[in-house]
SEVOLUM-672813 format. One line per field, with one value per residue (C-alpha): residue in three letters; chain; x, y, z. Coordinates in steps of 0.001 Angstrom, whole numbers, padded with zeros to 6 digits. Layout:
code = (ALA, ...) $
unit = (A, ...) $
px = (X, ...) $
py = (Y, ...) $
pz = (Z, ...) $
END
This chain:
code = (MET, PHE, LYS, LYS, VAL, SER, PHE, ILE, ALA, LEU, CYS, LEU, PRO, PHE, ILE, LEU, LEU, SER, ALA, CYS, VAL, GLN, LYS, SER, LYS, TYR, VAL, GLU, LEU, GLU, ALA, ASP, LEU, ASN, GLN, THR, GLN, GLN, GLU, LEU, GLN, VAL, GLU, ASN, LYS, THR, VAL, ALA, ASP, LEU, ARG, GLU, GLN, VAL, SER, THR, LEU, VAL, ASN, GLU, ASN, ASN, ARG, TYR, LEU, ASN, THR, ILE, GLU, SER, LEU, LYS, GLY, GLU, LEU, GLU, LYS, GLU, ARG, SER, VAL, VAL, GLN, GLN, LYS, ASP, LYS, LYS, ILE, SER, ASP, LEU, GLU, ARG, THR, ARG, ALA, GLU, ILE, GLU, ASN, SER, LEU, LYS, ASP, GLN, ILE, ALA, GLN, LYS, ASN, ILE, LYS, ILE, GLU, GLU, ILE, GLU, GLY, LYS, LEU, LYS, VAL, THR, PHE, VAL, ASP, LYS, ILE, LEU, PHE, ASP, SER, GLY, SER, VAL, LYS, ILE, LYS, PRO, LYS, GLY, ARG, GLU, VAL, LEU, LEU, THR, LEU, VAL, ASP, SER, PHE, LYS, ASP, ASN, LYS, GLU, GLN, SER, ILE, VAL, VAL, GLU, GLY, HIS, THR, ASP, ASP, VAL, GLN, ILE, GLY, LEU, ALA, LEU, GLN, ASP, ARG, PHE, PRO, THR, ASN, TRP, GLU, LEU, SER, THR, ALA, ARG, ALA, THR, SER, VAL, VAL, ARG, PHE, LEU, GLN, GLU, LYS, GLY, THR, ILE, GLU, PRO, GLU, ARG, LEU, THR, ALA, SER, GLY, PHE, SER, PHE, TYR, LYS, PRO, VAL, ASP, THR, ASN, ASP, THR, ASP, GLU, GLY, ARG, LYS, GLN, ASN, ARG, ARG, ILE, GLU, ILE, ILE, LEU, ILE, PRO, GLU, ARG) $
unit = (A, A, A, A, A, A, A, A, A, A, A, A, A, A, A, A, A, A, A, A, A, A, A, A, A, A, A, A, A, A, A, A, A, A, A, A, A, A, A, A, A, A, A, A, A, A, A, A, A, A, A, A, A, A, A, A, A, A, A, A, A, A, A, A, A, A, A, A, A, A, A, A, A, A, A, A, A, A, A, A, A, A, A, A, A, A, A, A, A, A, A, A, A, A, A, A, A, A, A, A, A, A, A, A, A, A, A, A, A, A, A, A, A, A, A, A, A, A, A, A, A, A, A, A, A, A, A, A, A, A, A, A, A, A, A, A, A, A, A, A, A, A, A, A, A, A, A, A, A, A, A, A, A, A, A, A, A, A, A, A, A, A, A, A, A, A, A, A, A, A, A, A, A, A, A, A, A, A, A, A, A, A, A, A, A, A, A, A, A, A, A, A, A, A, A, A, A, A, A, A, A, A, A, A, A, A, A, A, A, A, A, A, A, A, A, A, A, A, A, A, A, A, A, A, A, A, A, A, A, A, A, A, A, A, A, A, A, A, A, A, A, A, A) $
px = (-200525, -201162, -204559, -202932, -200340, -202985, -205049, -202115, -201295, -204915, -205013, -201636, -202849, -205624, -203146, -200796, -203691, -204845, -201334, -201178, -204535, -203394, -200152, -202043, -204437, -201512, -199869, -203149, -203591, -200008, -200581, -203752, -201839, -199090, -201646, -203507, -200257, -199428, -202897, -202542, -199234, -200881, -203773, -201344, -199431, -202687, -203709, -200260, -200501, -203969, -202757, -199869, -202245, -204586, -201648, -200496, -203995, -204255, -200879, -201888, -205201, -203437, -201001, -203875, -205661, -202492, -202097, -205714, -205255, -202059, -203797, -206655, -204132, -202427, -205797, -206734, -203409, -203904, -207462, -206210, -203503, -206036, -208388, -205579, -204582, -208196, -208440, -205238, -206464, -209816, -208094, -205935, -208922, -210866, -207905, -207503, -211195, -210983, -207918, -209427, -212567, -210823, -208148, -210097, -209365, -205602, -205780, -207719, -205033, -202382, -200627, -201257, -201277, -202419, -201193, -201422, -198141, -197482, -199946, -198810, -200574, -198409, -199442, -197154, -196973, -195252, -192871, -194468, -197531, -195387, -192180, -190801, -187654, -184683, -186796, -187604, -190347, -193795, -196029, -199397, -201280, -199089, -199784, -203493, -203269, -201172, -203635, -206445, -204411, -203733, -207417, -207145, -204057, -205180, -207628, -205162, -202619, -201267, -199960, -196417, -195854, -192684, -191959, -189508, -187900, -186826, -185228, -184237, -180568, -180003, -177190, -177915, -177365, -174372, -176586, -177925, -174818, -173903, -177200, -177547, -174230, -176023, -179475, -179066, -179309, -182199, -184294, -183692, -184442, -187745, -188795, -187866, -189894, -192975, -192421, -192065, -195221, -197179, -196025, -196286, -199322, -200998, -200413, -199319, -197455, -193710, -193029, -195136, -193028, -189848, -188062, -185797, -183990, -183112, -181680, -182168, -181348, -184937, -186443, -189928, -189366, -186529, -184377, -183833, -187059, -188708, -191826, -189764, -187777, -191043, -192276, -189007, -189149, -191621, -192527, -193918, -195877, -196168, -198563, -197244, -199575, -198069, -196718) $
py = (092119, 089885, 088952, 087992, 085848, 084274, 083471, 081840, 079877, 078781, 077689, 075976, 072672, 072468, 073105, 070439, 068035, 068674, 068026, 064784, 063754, 064489, 062569, 059606, 059714, 059826, 056856, 054991, 055860, 054885, 051528, 051031, 051872, 049388, 046696, 047495, 047320, 043954, 042648, 043964, 042135, 038945, 039445, 040142, 036973, 035026, 036442, 035610, 032069, 031664, 032968, 030514, 027661, 028689, 028887, 025442, 024046, 025589, 024094, 020701, 020891, 021745, 018874, 016473, 017749, 017232, 013747, 012923, 014153, 012141, 009031, 009578, 009722, 006544, 004845, 005773, 004409, 001169, 000894, 001414, -001225, -003692, -003028, -003601, -006823, -007974, -007244, -009173, -012110, -011961, -011876, -014880, -016814, -016072, -017124, -020320, -021133, -020579, -022815, -025556, -025494, -025464, -028064, -030263, -033440, -032853, -031934, -035125, -037149, -035361, -034009, -030487, -029153, -025721, -024114, -020718, -019853, -016526, -014610, -016249, -018794, -021678, -024079, -027121, -029359, -032734, -032633, -035506, -033413, -030714, -032366, -035669, -036888, -034648, -032347, -028647, -028766, -028495, -031455, -030867, -031839, -029488, -026634, -027273, -027193, -023996, -022246, -023202, -021786, -018542, -017621, -017323, -015063, -012482, -010558, -010076, -007791, -006675, -010190, -011115, -014636, -016527, -019842, -022125, -025223, -028116, -031495, -034629, -035339, -037787, -036544, -035520, -038393, -038294, -037763, -034483, -033101, -030996, -029091, -029338, -029896, -030049, -029993, -026238, -025718, -028167, -026676, -023130, -024006, -025632, -022616, -020372, -022515, -022087, -018330, -017948, -019982, -017873, -014721, -015834, -018121, -016953, -013237, -012564, -009269, -010084, -007631, -009856, -012951, -014318, -017641, -019326, -022680, -024425, -027722, -030354, -028039, -027448, -030930, -031468, -035205, -037709, -038479, -042030, -043420, -043268, -041660, -039048, -038161, -037902, -035284, -033361, -033109, -030270, -026808, -024326, -021279, -018746, -015788, -012918, -009969, -006529, -005192) $
pz = (-035637, -032695, -034102, -037406, -035734, -033571, -036686, -038401, -035285, -035122, -038802, -038820, -037269, -039855, -042671, -041340, -040838, -044390, -045685, -043751, -045135, -048709, -048199, -046760, -049692, -052097, -050417, -050595, -054270, -055010, -053294, -055311, -058483, -057700, -056953, -060163, -062122, -060545, -061319, -064860, -065239, -063995, -066425, -069281, -068487, -068325, -071705, -073158, -071790, -073282, -076633, -076552, -075700, -078505, -080919, -079803, -080259, -083713, -084689, -083297, -085108, -088379, -087826, -087213, -090317, -092369, -090898, -091732, -095315, -095620, -094272, -096702, -099543, -098359, -097993, -101559, -102813, -100877, -102171, -105729, -105271, -103854, -106759, -109249, -107504, -107462, -111183, -111918, -109851, -111605, -115021, -114118, -112787, -115956, -118114, -116101, -116477, -120247, -120563, -118404, -120520, -123888, -123018, -120614, -122596, -122527, -118838, -118115, -119930, -117812, -120879, -119584, -116030, -114836, -111618, -109938, -108238, -106479, -108611, -111852, -114009, -115247, -118004, -118246, -121331, -121307, -124239, -126196, -126983, -128589, -129841, -131042, -129297, -130046, -132268, -131987, -134615, -133062, -133892, -135613, -132460, -130466, -132881, -132519, -128723, -128721, -131030, -128664, -125805, -127681, -127598, -123822, -124077, -126597, -124446, -121563, -123180, -119791, -119115, -120108, -121444, -120514, -122242, -120432, -121908, -119620, -120303, -118393, -117679, -120552, -122767, -126337, -128788, -131133, -134165, -132713, -131024, -134060, -133625, -129869, -128091, -124704, -123177, -122755, -126496, -126887, -124072, -125301, -128935, -127965, -125917, -128835, -131259, -129068, -128758, -132521, -133065, -130576, -132344, -135988, -135906, -132727, -133480, -129881, -129534, -129489, -126656, -124404, -125146, -123562, -124212, -121642, -121517, -118243, -119486, -116724, -113814, -112656, -112436, -111040, -110536, -110266, -113316, -112050, -113569, -116968, -115488, -113635, -116764, -118687, -116201, -116423, -120213, -120451, -121728, -119232, -120393, -117580, -117579, -115507, -114723, -115234, -111958) $
END
């Protein structure tokens, strides 16, 4: 019995020492586990941050791609608009060249003037070449000139044609007041006569034609001199490209 007790007493320190060693090892392992868990949390956060950055980059890249596609579309539209404008300008320049060539004698005599204004081509006739005083009947020479002009209009079906009648500020004579109470009626009737001629004899499509009368309210010169009034009595034919 004594030997047994002595043996237990002898082994007890080793058992306690072993228990202490196991507890120390456990504490060490637990500390390692906590550290590993902390490191894992840090790594997980790093991975989450990287994923968020990648997602942001992907979204930014997609936004840039969409912006580039949108800009390409806008560029194509602008290019198309420029091409259309260039074509309209080219058409007007060609029409002007044709008119200048076919009516060069009348232009030289200053009976006809050609101008380009804000993308429109305006052909101005002094009234004496088209009408006698107080008349709305186109003179033979005027008919000839208009038919020459028509050849330059026919090929440009996208151009609208506006005919404007203008007068000086001299009141209508008593003999004509029954037909034309004021210069409004005279200027409008003359513009209408030209439009009808362009349609009926020049075979211009009527939907392209417009007639307007402005009386003496849009003068290009003074009405205080004979020469000024002569310039104000006019017919303007304006070619307007389709918008």
